KELO-438307 format. One record per residue: x, y, z of N, C-alpha, C in turn; residue in one letter; residue number from 1; chain. Coordinates in steps of 0.1 Angstrom, whole numbers, plus 5000, padded with zeros to 4 digits. Example, Ala and Ser with C-alpha at 12.3 -4.5 7.8 and 13.67 -1.06 7.14 Angstrom:
2
5132	4943	5078	5123	4955	5078	5132	4967	5078	a	1	A
5128	4978	5071	5137	4989	5071	5129	5000	5079	s	2	A
//
This chain:
385
1363	0706	7188	1362	0699	7176	1371	0705	7165	x	1	A
1379	0696	7159	1389	0700	7149	1382	0702	7135	x	2	A
1384	0714	7129	1379	0717	7116	1389	0713	7105	x	3	A
1385	0705	7096	1394	0701	7085	1392	0710	7073	x	4	A
1403	0716	7068	1402	0726	7057	1399	0718	7044	x	5	A
1390	0724	7037	1387	0718	7023	1393	0726	7012	x	6	A
1401	0736	7016	1408	0744	7006	1418	0735	6999	x	7	A
1418	0734	6985	1428	0725	6978	1442	0731	6979	x	8	A
1451	0721	6981	1465	0725	6981	1470	0724	6966	x	9	A
1475	0735	6961	1478	0736	6947	1493	0738	6945	x	10	A
1498	0730	6935	1512	0732	6931	1512	0736	6916	x	11	A
1518	0748	6913	1521	0751	6899	1535	0747	6895	x	12	A
1536	0739	6884	1549	0734	6881	1554	0740	6868	x	13	A
1567	0742	6867	1573	0748	6855	1587	0742	6853	x	14	A
1591	0741	6841	1604	0735	6838	1616	0743	6840	x	15	A
1614	0756	6843	1626	0765	6844	1624	0775	6855	x	16	A
1635	0782	6858	1635	0794	6867	1639	0806	6860	x	17	A
1641	0805	6846	1645	0817	6838	1633	0825	6833	x	18	A
1636	0838	6829	1625	0847	6826	1620	0844	6812	x	19	A
1613	0833	6810	1605	0831	6797	1591	0833	6800	x	20	A
1583	0834	6790	1568	0838	6791	1561	0828	6800	x	21	A
1562	0815	6798	1555	0806	6806	1559	0806	6821	x	22	A
1572	0809	6823	1577	0810	6837	1571	0822	6844	x	23	A
1572	0834	6837	1566	0846	6842	1551	0844	6845	x	24	A
1544	0837	6836	1530	0834	6838	1528	0826	6852	x	25	A
1537	0816	6854	1536	0808	6866	1538	0816	6878	x	26	A
1548	0825	6879	1550	0833	6891	1539	0843	6893	x	27	A
1535	0850	6883	1525	0860	6885	1512	0854	6889	x	28	A
1508	0842	6883	1496	0835	6886	1496	0830	6901	x	29	A
1508	0825	6905	1509	0819	6919	1507	0831	6929	x	30	A
1513	0842	6926	1513	0853	6936	1498	0859	6937	x	31	A
1492	0859	6925	1478	0864	6925	1469	0854	6932	x	32	A
1471	0841	6930	1463	0831	6937	1465	0832	6952	x	33	A
1477	0834	6956	1480	0836	6971	1473	0848	6977	x	34	A
1472	0859	6969	1465	0871	6973	1450	0868	6975	x	35	A
1445	0858	6968	1431	0854	6970	1429	0844	6981	x	36	A
1440	0840	6987	1439	0830	6998	1441	0816	6994	x	37	A
1444	0813	6981	1447	0799	6977	1460	0794	6983	x	38	A
1460	0782	6987	1472	0775	6992	1480	0770	6980	x	39	A
1490	0778	6976	1497	0775	6964	1512	0775	6966	x	40	A
1519	0766	6959	1533	0764	6959	1538	0763	6945	x	41	A
1550	0768	6942	1556	0766	6929	1567	0755	6929	x	42	A
1566	0746	6920	1577	0736	6918	1583	0738	6905	x	43	A
1596	0741	6905	1603	0744	6893	1616	0736	6892	x	44	A
1622	0736	6880	1635	0729	6878	1646	0739	6876	x	45	A
1657	0737	6883	1668	0747	6883	1679	0744	6893	x	46	A
1686	0754	6897	1696	0752	6907	1690	0757	6921	x	47	A
1688	0748	6930	1682	0752	6943	1690	0763	6950	x	48	A
1703	0764	6948	1711	0774	6954	1709	0788	6948	x	49	A
1703	0788	6936	1701	0801	6929	1687	0805	6929	x	50	A
1678	0796	6926	1664	0799	6926	1659	0806	6913	x	51	A
1648	0814	6915	1642	0821	6903	1650	0833	6900	x	52	A
1647	0839	6888	1653	0851	6883	1649	0863	6891	x	53	A
1638	0862	6899	1634	0872	6908	1629	0867	6921	x	54	A
1627	0875	6931	1621	0871	6944	1606	0867	6941	x	55	A
1602	0856	6949	1589	0851	6947	1582	0851	6961	x	56	A
1569	0855	6961	1562	0857	6974	1553	0845	6978	x	57	A
1556	0833	6972	1549	0821	6976	1560	0810	6979	x	58	A
1556	0800	6986	1566	0789	6988	1571	0783	6975	x	59	A
1583	0779	6974	1590	0774	6962	1597	0762	6965	x	60	A
1596	0752	6956	1604	0740	6957	1612	0739	6944	x	61	A
1625	0739	6944	1634	0738	6932	1639	0724	6931	x	62	A
1635	0717	6920	1640	0704	6917	1653	0705	6910	x	63	A
1664	0699	6915	1677	0700	6908	1676	0696	6893	x	64	A
1680	0705	6884	1680	0701	6870	1692	0693	6866	x	65	A
1690	0683	6857	1701	0675	6853	1711	0682	6844	x	66	A
1722	0676	6840	1731	0682	6831	1725	0686	6818	x	67	A
1730	0696	6811	1725	0701	6799	1729	0691	6788	x	68	A
1719	0683	6782	1722	0673	6772	1726	0680	6759	x	69	A
1732	0672	6750	1737	0677	6737	1726	0679	6727	x	70	A
1715	0672	6729	1704	0673	6719	1691	0677	6727	x	71	A
1681	0683	6720	1669	0686	6726	1662	0674	6732	x	72	A
1662	0663	6725	1656	0651	6730	1662	0646	6743	x	73	A
1675	0647	6744	1682	0643	6756	1678	0652	6767	x	74	A
1677	0665	6765	1673	0675	6775	1659	0672	6780	x	75	A
1650	0671	6770	1636	0669	6774	1634	0657	6782	x	76	A
1639	0646	6778	1636	0633	6785	1644	0632	6798	x	77	A
1655	0638	6799	1663	0638	6812	1656	0647	6822	x	78	A
1650	0658	6817	1643	0667	6826	1630	0661	6831	x	79	A
1623	0654	6822	1611	0647	6826	1614	0637	6837	x	80	A
1625	0630	6836	1629	0620	6846	1632	0627	6859	x	81	A
1640	0638	6859	1643	0645	6871	1631	0651	6878	x	82	A
1621	0657	6870	1609	0662	6875	1600	0651	6881	x	83	A
1600	0640	6875	1593	0628	6880	1598	0625	6894	x	84	A
1611	0624	6896	1617	0621	6909	1613	0632	6919	x	85	A
1614	0645	6915	1610	0656	6924	1596	0655	6928	x	86	A
1587	0653	6919	1572	0652	6922	1569	0640	6931	x	87	A
1576	0629	6929	1573	0618	6937	1576	0620	6952	x	88	A
1585	0629	6954	1588	0632	6968	1577	0640	6975	x	89	A
1569	0647	6967	1558	0655	6973	1544	0651	6968	x	90	A
1543	0639	6964	1531	0634	6957	1519	0634	6965	x	91	A
1520	0633	6979	1509	0634	6987	1506	0647	6994	x	92	A
1514	0657	6990	1513	0670	6996	1504	0680	6989	x	93	A
1499	0676	6977	1490	0685	6970	1478	0678	6964	x	94	A
1467	0685	6964	1455	0680	6958	1454	0683	6943	x	95	A
1461	0693	6938	1461	0697	6924	1475	0700	6920	x	96	A
1480	0693	6909	1492	0697	6903	1488	0704	6890	x	97	A
1492	0717	6888	1488	0724	6876	1501	0727	6869	x	98	A
1503	0720	6858	1516	0721	6850	1514	0731	6839	x	99	A
1526	0738	6837	1526	0749	6827	1534	0746	6815	x	100	A
1538	0734	6813	1546	0730	6801	1546	0715	6799	x	101	A
1551	0711	6788	1551	0697	6784	1559	0689	6794	x	102	A
1571	0694	6798	1580	0686	6806	1574	0682	6820	x	103	A
1569	0692	6827	1564	0690	6840	1550	0683	6839	x	104	A
1543	0685	6828	1530	0677	6826	1533	0662	6825	x	105	A
1542	0659	6816	1545	0645	6815	1550	0638	6828	x	106	A
1558	0645	6835	1563	0640	6848	1551	0638	6858	x	107	A
1543	0648	6858	1531	0647	6868	1522	0636	6864	x	108	A
1520	0634	6851	1511	0623	6846	1517	0610	6851	x	109	A
1530	0608	6850	1536	0595	6854	1534	0593	6869	x	110	A
1535	0603	6877	1534	0602	6892	1519	0599	6895	x	111	A
1510	0606	6888	1496	0604	6890	1492	0589	6887	x	112	A
1497	0585	6875	1494	0571	6871	1499	0560	6879	x	113	A
1509	0564	6888	1515	0554	6897	1507	0554	6910	x	114	A
1496	0562	6911	1487	0561	6922	1487	0574	6931	x	115	A
1494	0585	6927	1493	0597	6935	1479	0603	6934	x	116	A
1474	0608	6945	1460	0612	6946	1456	0626	6940	x	117	A
1466	0633	6934	1463	0646	6929	1455	0646	6916	x	118	A
1449	0657	6913	1442	0660	6900	1452	0668	6892	x	119	A
1454	0664	6879	1464	0670	6871	1457	0680	6861	x	120	A
1461	0693	6861	1456	0703	6852	1468	0708	6844	x	121	A
1466	0710	6832	1477	0715	6823	1473	0728	6816	x	122	A
1481	0738	6816	1479	0750	6807	1488	0748	6795	x	123	A
1482	0748	6783	1489	0747	6771	1491	0762	6766	x	124	A
1503	0767	6766	1505	0781	6761	1506	0782	6746	x	125	A
1512	0772	6740	1513	0770	6726	1518	0756	6723	x	126	A
1518	0752	6710	1523	0739	6706	1535	0741	6698	x	127	A
1546	0735	6701	1559	0736	6694	1559	0728	6681	x	128	A
1567	0733	6672	1568	0726	6659	1581	0717	6660	x	129	A
1579	0706	6668	1590	0696	6669	1592	0689	6656	x	130	A
1604	0684	6654	1608	0677	6641	1611	0662	6643	x	131	A
1612	0657	6655	1615	0643	6657	1602	0637	6663	x	132	A
1600	0624	6659	1588	0617	6663	1587	0616	6678	x	133	A
1598	0613	6685	1598	0612	6699	1593	0624	6706	x	134	A
1597	0636	6702	1592	0648	6708	1578	0652	6704	x	135	A
1574	0649	6692	1560	0651	6687	1551	0642	6696	x	136	A
1555	0629	6698	1546	0620	6706	1546	0625	6720	x	137	A
1557	0630	6725	1558	0635	6739	1549	0647	6741	x	138	A
1549	0656	6731	1540	0668	6732	1525	0664	6732	x	139	A
1522	0655	6723	1508	0650	6722	1503	0644	6735	x	140	A
1512	0636	6741	1508	0630	6754	1506	0640	6765	x	141	A
1515	0650	6765	1514	0661	6775	1501	0669	6773	x	142	A
1495	0668	6762	1482	0675	6759	1470	0666	6763	x	143	A
1472	0653	6760	1460	0644	6762	1460	0638	6776	x	144	A
1471	0637	6783	1471	0630	6796	1465	0637	6808	x	145	A
1466	0650	6808	1460	0657	6820	1445	0655	6822	x	146	A
1440	0656	6834	1426	0655	6837	1418	0667	6832	x	147	A
1425	0678	6831	1418	0690	6825	1428	0699	6819	x	148	A
1425	0705	6808	1434	0714	6800	1429	0728	6799	x	149	A
1437	0737	6801	1435	0751	6800	1443	0757	6788	x	150	A
1439	0768	6782	1446	0775	6772	1445	0790	6775	x	151	A
1454	0798	6769	1454	0812	6772	1447	0820	6761	x	152	A
1442	0813	6751	1435	0821	6740	1425	0812	6733	x	153	A
1415	0819	6727	1405	0812	6719	1411	0804	6707	x	154	A
1421	0810	6701	1428	0803	6690	1433	0789	6694	x	155	A
1439	0788	6706	1445	0775	6710	1434	0766	6715	x	156	A
1422	0771	6720	1411	0763	6723	1406	0755	6711	x	157	A
1404	0763	6700	1400	0757	6687	1410	0747	6682	x	158	A
1423	0751	6683	1433	0742	6677	1435	0729	6684	x	159	A
1434	0729	6698	1435	0717	6705	1423	0708	6702	x	160	A
1412	0713	6701	1400	0705	6698	1401	0699	6684	x	161	A
1405	0707	6674	1406	0702	6660	1418	0692	6658	x	162	A
1429	0695	6665	1441	0687	6662	1442	0675	6671	x	163	A
1437	0676	6684	1440	0665	6694	1427	0660	6700	x	164	A
1415	0666	6696	1403	0662	6702	1402	0665	6717	x	165	A
1409	0675	6722	1409	0679	6736	1401	0692	6737	x	166	A
1391	0691	6746	1383	0703	6750	1389	0711	6761	x	167	A
1394	0723	6758	1401	0731	6768	1393	0743	6772	x	168	A
1396	0748	6783	1390	0760	6788	1399	0772	6787	x	169	A
1394	0783	6782	1402	0795	6780	1403	0803	6793	x	170	A
1415	0806	6797	1418	0815	6808	1429	0824	6803	x	171	A
1426	0837	6800	1437	0845	6794	1448	0848	6804	x	172	A
1459	0852	6798	1470	0857	6806	1466	0870	6812	x	173	A
1473	0874	6823	1472	0887	6829	1484	0895	6826	x	174	A
1484	0907	6831	1496	0916	6831	1496	0924	6844	x	175	A
1507	0926	6850	1508	0935	6861	1511	0949	6856	x	176	A
1500	0955	6852	1501	0968	6845	1508	0979	6853	x	177	A
1506	0979	6866	1512	0990	6873	1528	0989	6873	x	178	A
1533	0977	6872	1547	0975	6872	1553	0981	6859	x	179	A
1546	0980	6848	1551	0986	6835	1547	1000	6833	x	180	A
1536	1004	6840	1531	1018	6838	1540	1028	6845	x	181	A
1547	1024	6855	1555	1034	6863	1566	1040	6855	x	182	A
1565	1053	6853	1575	1060	6844	1589	1060	6851	x	183	A
1599	1063	6842	1613	1065	6847	1617	1080	6845	x	184	A
1627	1084	6852	1631	1098	6850	1637	1100	6836	x	185	A
1637	1112	6832	1644	1116	6819	1658	1113	6820	x	186	A
1665	1114	6831	1679	1111	6832	1681	1096	6831	x	187	A
1673	1088	6837	1674	1073	6835	1672	1069	6821	x	188	A
1662	1075	6815	1659	1072	6801	1671	1075	6792	x	189	A
1677	1087	6794	1688	1091	6786	1700	1081	6789	x	190	A
1702	1077	6801	1713	1068	6805	1711	1055	6797	x	191	A
1699	1049	6797	1697	1036	6791	1700	1037	6775	x	192	A
1695	1048	6770	1696	1049	6755	1711	1052	6751	x	193	A
1718	1060	6760	1732	1063	6757	1740	1050	6758	x	194	A
1736	1041	6767	1743	1028	6769	1745	1020	6756	x	195	A
1735	1021	6747	1735	1014	6735	1736	1023	6722	x	196	A
1739	1035	6724	1741	1044	6713	1729	1048	6706	x	197	A
1718	1049	6713	1705	1053	6707	1700	1067	6711	x	198	A
1709	1075	6715	1706	1089	6720	1697	1096	6710	x	199	A
1701	1097	6698	1694	1105	6688	1686	1097	6678	x	200	A
1683	1084	6681	1677	1075	6672	1663	1072	6676	x	201	A
1654	1067	6667	1642	1061	6671	1644	1047	6675	x	202	A
1642	1044	6687	1645	1031	6693	1633	1022	6694	x	203	A
1634	1011	6686	1625	1000	6687	1630	0990	6697	x	204	A
1621	0984	6705	1624	0973	6715	1616	0961	6711	x	205	A
1623	0949	6712	1616	0937	6711	1621	0928	6722	x	206	A
1612	0919	6727	1616	0910	6738	1613	0895	6734	x	207	A
1623	0887	6736	1622	0873	6733	1634	0867	6726	x	208	A
1644	0875	6724	1657	0870	6718	1655	0868	6703	x	209	A
1665	0861	6697	1666	0858	6683	1662	0844	6681	x	210	A
1650	0841	6676	1646	0827	6674	1635	0827	6664	x	211	A
1633	0815	6658	1623	0814	6646	1609	0818	6650	x	212	A
1604	0814	6661	1590	0817	6665	1587	0832	6666	x	213	A
1598	0839	6669	1596	0854	6671	1597	0862	6658	x	214	A
1600	0855	6647	1601	0861	6634	1613	0870	6633	x	215	A
1624	0866	6639	1636	0875	6640	1642	0878	6627	x	216	A
1642	0868	6618	1648	0871	6604	1640	0881	6597	x	217	A
1627	0882	6598	1619	0892	6591	1621	0905	6598	x	218	A
1624	0906	6611	1626	0918	6617	1639	0924	6613	x	219	A
1650	0916	6612	1663	0921	6607	1662	0926	6593	x	220	A
1655	0919	6584	1653	0923	6571	1645	0936	6570	x	221	A
1635	0938	6578	1627	0950	6579	1636	0962	6583	x	222	A
1644	0959	6593	1653	0970	6598	1663	0974	6587	x	223	A
1668	0965	6579	1676	0968	6568	1669	0977	6558	x	224	A
1656	0973	6555	1648	0981	6546	1646	0995	6551	x	225	A
1644	0997	6564	1642	1010	6569	1655	1018	6568	x	226	A
1666	1012	6570	1679	1019	6569	1682	1023	6555	x	227	A
1678	1015	6545	1681	1018	6531	1671	1028	6525	x	228	A
1660	1030	6532	1650	1040	6527	1654	1054	6529	x	229	A
1656	1061	6519	1661	1075	6520	1652	1084	6527	x	230	A
1639	1080	6528	1629	1089	6535	1628	1085	6550	x	231	A
1634	1074	6554	1633	1069	6567	1641	1077	6578	x	232	A
1637	1076	6590	1645	1082	6601	1656	1072	6605	x	233	A
1665	1076	6614	1676	1068	6619	1670	1059	6630	x	234	A
1668	1046	6626	1661	1037	6635	1671	1026	6640	x	235	A
1669	1023	6653	1678	1012	6660	1669	1002	6667	x	236	A
1673	0990	6668	1666	0979	6674	1673	0974	6686	x	237	A
1667	0973	6698	1672	0967	6710	1665	0954	6712	x	238	A
1672	0943	6714	1666	0929	6716	1669	0925	6730	x	239	A
1658	0923	6738	1660	0917	6752	1656	0903	6752	x	240	A
1663	0895	6760	1660	0881	6761	1669	0872	6753	x	241	A
1667	0859	6753	1675	0850	6745	1676	0836	6751	x	242	A
1673	0835	6765	1673	0822	6771	1662	0813	6765	x	243	A
1666	0801	6762	1656	0791	6756	1661	0777	6759	x	244	A
1651	0768	6762	1654	0754	6764	1659	0748	6751	x	245	A
1654	0753	6739	1658	0748	6726	1670	0755	6722	x	246	A
1678	0748	6713	1690	0753	6708	1688	0761	6695	x	247	A
1687	0774	6696	1685	0782	6684	1698	0788	6678	x	248	A
1710	0783	6683	1722	0788	6679	1724	0789	6664	x	249	A
1721	0778	6656	1723	0780	6642	1714	0791	6635	x	250	A
1702	0791	6640	1693	0802	6635	1698	0816	6639	x	251	A
1702	0817	6651	1708	0830	6656	1720	0834	6648	x	252	A
1729	0824	6645	1741	0828	6638	1738	0832	6624	x	253	A
1728	0825	6618	1724	0828	6604	1718	0842	6603	x	254	A
1709	0845	6613	1703	0859	6613	1713	0870	6615	x	255	A
1721	0868	6626	1731	0878	6629	1742	0879	6618	x	256	A
1745	0867	6612	1755	0867	6602	1751	0874	6589	x	257	A
1738	0877	6588	1733	0883	6576	1731	0898	6578	x	258	A
1736	0904	6589	1734	0918	6592	1740	0926	6581	x	259	A
1752	0923	6577	1760	0931	6567	1753	0932	6554	x	260	A
1747	0920	6550	1740	0920	6537	1728	0929	6537	x	261	A
1723	0932	6549	1711	0941	6550	1716	0955	6553	x	262	A
1729	0958	6553	1734	0971	6555	1734	0975	6570	x	263	A
1734	0965	6579	1733	0967	6593	1746	0964	6600	x	264	A
1748	0970	6612	1759	0967	6620	1755	0964	6635	x	265	A
1760	0953	6640	1757	0950	6654	1764	0961	6663	x	266	A
1756	0965	6672	1761	0976	6681	1757	0989	6676	x	267	A
1755	0991	6663	1752	1004	6658	1737	1005	6654	x	268	A
1732	0994	6647	1718	0994	6643	1710	0984	6652	x	269	A
1717	0974	6658	1710	0964	6666	1718	0962	6679	x	270	A
1712	0962	6690	1718	0960	6703	1712	0948	6709	x	271	A
1720	0938	6712	1716	0926	6719	1718	0927	6734	x	272	A
1707	0930	6741	1708	0932	6756	1709	0919	6764	x	273	A
1704	0908	6758	1704	0896	6765	1693	0896	6776	x	274	A
1695	0888	6787	1686	0888	6798	1689	0899	6807	x	275	A
1680	0909	6809	1683	0920	6818	1676	0917	6831	x	276	A
1680	0924	6841	1674	0922	6855	1659	0924	6855	x	277	A
1653	0918	6864	1638	0920	6865	1634	0934	6868	x	278	A
1643	0942	6876	1640	0956	6878	1642	0964	6866	x	279	A
1652	0961	6858	1655	0969	6846	1646	0967	6834	x	280	A
1639	0955	6834	1631	0952	6822	1620	0963	6820	x	281	A
1612	0967	6830	1602	0977	6827	1608	0990	6822	x	282	A
1620	0993	6827	1627	1006	6823	1629	1006	6808	x	283	A
1632	0995	6802	1635	0995	6787	1622	0998	6779	x	284	A
1611	0994	6785	1598	0998	6778	1596	1013	6778	x	285	A
1601	1020	6788	1600	1034	6788	1612	1041	6781	x	286	A
1623	1034	6779	1634	1040	6772	1632	1040	6757	x	287	A
1624	1030	6752	1622	1029	6738	1611	1038	6733	x	288	A
1610	1039	6720	1600	1048	6713	1589	1039	6707	x	289	A
1592	1026	6704	1582	1017	6699	1585	1003	6702	x	290	A
1575	0995	6702	1577	0980	6704	1573	0973	6692	x	291	A
1582	0963	6688	1579	0956	6676	1580	0941	6679	x	292	A
1570	0933	6674	1568	0919	6678	1562	0911	6667	x	293	A
1571	0908	6657	1566	0901	6645	1565	0886	6646	x	294	A
1560	0881	6657	1560	0866	6659	1551	0859	6648	x	295	A
1555	0847	6646	1548	0838	6637	1540	0828	6644	x	296	A
1542	0826	6657	1535	0816	6665	1536	0821	6680	x	297	A
1524	0823	6686	1524	0827	6700	1511	0821	6707	x	298	A
1512	0818	6720	1501	0814	6727	1491	0826	6730	x	299	A
1497	0837	6732	1490	0849	6736	1498	0862	6732	x	300	A
1509	0864	6738	1517	0875	6736	1518	0885	6748	x	301	A
1522	0879	6759	1522	0886	6772	1530	0899	6771	x	302	A
1542	0899	6764	1550	0910	6764	1544	0922	6756	x	303	A
1534	0919	6747	1527	0930	6741	1519	0937	6751	x	304	A
1512	0930	6760	1504	0937	6770	1513	0945	6780	x	305	A
1525	0940	6782	1535	0948	6790	1539	0961	6783	x	306	A
1541	0960	6770	1544	0972	6763	1532	0982	6763	x	307	A
1520	0977	6761	1508	0985	6761	1507	0991	6775	x	308	A
1509	0984	6786	1508	0990	6799	1518	1002	6801	x	309	A
1529	1001	6794	1539	1012	6795	1536	1024	6786	x	310	A
1525	1022	6778	1521	1032	6768	1531	1033	6756	x	311	A
1537	1021	6753	1546	1020	6742	1538	1016	6730	x	312	A
1538	1023	6719	1531	1019	6707	1536	1007	6701	x	313	A
1528	0998	6696	1531	0985	6692	1530	0983	6676	x	314	A
1540	0976	6671	1539	0971	6657	1540	0956	6658	x	315	A
1530	0948	6653	1530	0934	6655	1526	0927	6642	x	316	A
1528	0914	6642	1523	0906	6631	1508	0904	6632	x	317	A
1502	0899	6622	1487	0898	6622	1483	0883	6624	x	318	A
1491	0876	6632	1487	0862	6635	1473	0863	6642	x	319	A
1466	0852	6641	1452	0851	6646	1451	0855	6661	x	320	A
1460	0850	6669	1458	0852	6683	1459	0866	6687	x	321	A
1467	0874	6680	1468	0888	6683	1455	0896	6681	x	322	A
1447	0891	6672	1434	0897	6669	1424	0896	6680	x	323	A
1428	0888	6690	1419	0886	6702	1420	0898	6711	x	324	A
1430	0906	6710	1431	0918	6718	1437	0930	6711	x	325	A
1441	0929	6698	1446	0940	6691	1437	0943	6678	x	326	A
1436	0955	6675	1429	0959	6663	1438	0969	6655	x	327	A
1439	0966	6643	1448	0974	6634	1444	0989	6634	x	328	A
1454	0997	6637	1453	1012	6637	1444	1017	6648	x	329	A
1438	1008	6657	1431	1013	6668	1440	1012	6681	x	330	A
1447	1001	6683	1456	1000	6694	1469	0994	6690	x	331	A
1471	0991	6677	1484	0986	6673	1485	0987	6658	x	332	A
1497	0987	6652	1499	0985	6638	1501	0970	6635	x	333	A
1493	0964	6627	1494	0950	6624	1499	0948	6610	x	334	A
1509	0939	6608	1516	0937	6595	1515	0923	6591	x	335	A
1516	0920	6578	1515	0906	6573	1526	0898	6580	x	336	A
1522	0886	6584	1531	0877	6591	1542	0871	6581	x	337	A
1554	0871	6586	1565	0866	6578	1568	0874	6565	x	338	A
1565	0887	6566	1566	0896	6554	1575	0908	6558	x	339	A
1587	0908	6555	1596	0919	6560	1592	0932	6553	x	340	A
1587	0932	6541	1583	0945	6535	1571	0951	6542	x	341	A
1561	0943	6545	1550	0948	6553	1554	0953	6566	x	342	A
1563	0946	6573	1568	0949	6586	1575	0963	6586	x	343	A
1584	0964	6575	1591	0977	6574	1582	0989	6572	x	344	A
1571	0987	6564	1561	0998	6562	1555	1001	6575	x	345	A
1551	0991	6583	1544	0993	6596	1553	1000	6606	x	346	A
1566	0996	6606	1576	1003	6615	1578	1017	6611	x	347	A
1579	1019	6598	1581	1033	6593	1569	1042	6596	x	348	A
1557	1037	6595	1545	1045	6598	1546	1050	6612	x	349	A
1550	1041	6621	1551	1045	6635	1561	1056	6637	x	350	A
1572	1055	6630	1583	1065	6631	1578	1079	6625	x	351	A
1572	1078	6614	1569	1091	6606	1555	1097	6610	x	352	A
1546	1089	6615	1532	1095	6618	1531	1097	6633	x	353	A
1534	1109	6637	1533	1112	6652	1519	1112	6657	x	354	A
1509	1115	6649	1496	1114	6654	1491	1100	6656	x	355	A
1495	1091	6647	1492	1077	6649	1499	1071	6661	x	356	A
1512	1075	6663	1520	1070	6675	1513	1075	6687	x	357	A
1508	1087	6688	1502	1092	6700	1489	1085	6703	x	358	A
1481	1082	6693	1469	1075	6695	1471	1061	6700	x	359	A
1481	1054	6695	1484	1041	6700	1490	1041	6714	x	360	A
1498	1051	6717	1502	1053	6731	1491	1054	6741	x	361	A
1481	1062	6737	1469	1064	6745	1460	1052	6746	x	362	A
1459	1044	6736	1450	1032	6736	1456	1020	6743	x	363	A
1469	1019	6743	1475	1007	6749	1471	1004	6763	x	364	A
1472	1013	6773	1469	1010	6787	1455	1005	6789	x	365	A
1445	1010	6781	1432	1006	6782	1430	0991	6778	x	366	A
1438	0987	6768	1438	0973	6764	1443	0964	6776	x	367	A
1455	0968	6781	1461	0960	6791	1453	0960	6804	x	368	A
1445	0970	6807	1437	0970	6819	1426	0960	6819	x	369	A
1423	0954	6807	1413	0944	6806	1418	0930	6811	x	370	A
1431	0929	6813	1437	0916	6816	1446	0917	6829	x	371	A
1439	0915	6840	1447	0916	6853	1449	0902	6858	x	372	A
1460	0900	6865	1463	0887	6871	1453	0883	6882	x	373	A
1447	0893	6889	1437	0889	6899	1425	0883	6892	x	374	A
1421	0889	6881	1410	0883	6873	1413	0869	6868	x	375	A
1425	0867	6863	1430	0854	6859	1430	0844	6870	x	376	A
1435	0849	6882	1436	0840	6894	1422	0836	6898	x	377	A
1412	0845	6898	1399	0842	6902	1393	0831	6893	x	378	A
1396	0831	6880	1391	0821	6871	1397	0807	6875	x	379	A
1410	0808	6878	1417	0796	6881	1412	0790	6894	x	380	A
1409	0799	6904	1404	0794	6917	1391	0787	6916	x	381	A
1382	0792	6907	1369	0786	6904	1371	0772	6898	x	382	A
1381	0771	6889	1384	0758	6883	1389	0748	6893	x	383	A
1398	0753	6902	1403	0744	6912	1392	0738	6922	x	384	A
1382	0747	6924	1371	0742	6933	1373	0744	6948	x	385	A
//
């Protein structure tokens, strides 16, 4: 007698193969689900010949991405079309499509509405501040169309209910703590710091590139205030990341173009590392002396947990979502959002108060330990049924 498996076939979909937060979430969740025995595949958009930014331990389908359009609207809608075509090819191969972004959610909803038998789940990591009606409407549809919606924080559960009438389930992000907790040799630390001229400086690290949502302009202003403060130490900032589906070039040019007026020099006070390799990323958390993350809008803040896993003391903005896992002066220094003066004071405190820095270094790993990918995957598996 043949036994028919009732285990659902799950596809996690994402719009990119680049190292952005939502994509990292997708890969880590998929691998944790597979470790639990879930039948999971990742479907992403990119170059099939290149694949993801790192090796992935689950089956992967890469849908060829279209040409890079001149405007954000052109990119979004052309990528939705391309993902729709890709999902149509495998529409009967999965019982659940779990989309991690607006683009793949809209595409999956189209395929489902044309008669595909899968159940559509969407994780909303955050809601973007789009400025054109077409993109605003697209984002609203991507929130309301799925059969079930998940969010990564209580803040966004409340916000989706209030703004869109959508009842979502909270499933927090996880972090692979052991990956970031592994120390590097003193020689490797010195090598990384020397590479950017930070040998004798207090080195702050931030991850996410130069973009509005990350509060980059306030960070640069705060760095300038620290340099101008005669009581301050010699502080340098290293910025990792920068890939984005949206075009932040004008913002980036404005922020970097203002370095001189803040008394700063590129290469001397600020190092733009761009996208570093997956193996090198954890090393930078150990090469730095502090982590600064003055975001004004986040779904959760996965990189903060990565910093805490590495025992790197954190200075962050006091946006509501960060209060779900951070407490001021207990496991982080929290500063007023969008306030470069407050941020500079918080950054200087970490530099000058060695006892506070030591207590934050000790507290961080315990916070990160509360959020494992296996725990996150177990919650997802229960939702999948």
